C-alpha positions as CSV (number, residue, x, y, z in Angstrom):
1,C,-0.1,-0.1,0.0
2,F,1.2,3.5,-0.8
3,S,0.2,6.8,0.9
4,C,1.0,10.5,0.3
5,A,4.0,11.7,2.2
6,T,2.2,15.1,3.0
7,C,-1.4,14.1,3.8
8,R,-0.9,10.5,4.5
9,N,-4.0,9.5,2.5
10,Q,-3.8,5.9,1.1
11,L,-3.6,5.8,-2.6
12,V,-5.7,3.2,-4.5
13,P,-5.3,1.8,-8.0
14,G,-6.3,4.5,-10.4
15,D,-5.2,7.5,-8.3
16,R,-3.0,9.9,-9.9
17,F,0.3,10.5,-7.9
18,H,3.8,12.0,-8.2
19,Y,7.0,10.3,-7.4
20,V,9.7,12.9,-6.5
21,N,13.1,11.9,-5.2
22,G,11.9,8.7,-3.9
23,T,8.8,10.2,-2.2
24,I,5.1,9.6,-3.2
25,F,2.7,12.6,-3.3
26,C,-1.0,12.6,-4.2
27,E,-2.1,14.8,-7.0
28,H,-3.3,17.5,-4.6
29,D,0.0,17.6,-2.7
30,R,2.4,17.4,-5.3
31,P,5.5,19.7,-4.9
32,G,5.1,22.9,-6.7
33,A,1.4,22.6,-7.2
34,S,0.7,25.7,-5.1
35,L,3.4,27.7,-6.8
36,L,1.8,26.9,-10.2
37,N,-1.7,27.7,-9.0
38,T,-0.4,31.0,-7.5
39,H,1.3,31.9,-10.9
40,L,-1.8,31.2,-12.8
41,Q,-4.0,33.2,-10.6
42,S,-1.7,36.2,-10.6
43,N,-1.6,36.3,-14.4
44,P,-5.1,36.1,-15.6
45,V,-5.9,35.5,-19.2
46,L,-7.2,38.8,-20.9
47,P,-10.1,38.5,-23.4
48,D,-9.3,39.5,-27.0
49,Q,-10.0,43.2,-27.7
50,K,-11.4,44.0,-31.1
């Protein structure tokens, strides 16, 4: 059985996960996820101006 190193939730077959430097993370807790989300939120997509 595998579990996320951050939240300790057990992963089941079919769950998406990330394996980083020998450590398993669930999709939600993957390293860098919050940095990516913050970057996307701080740079909104502007609508086309015509």
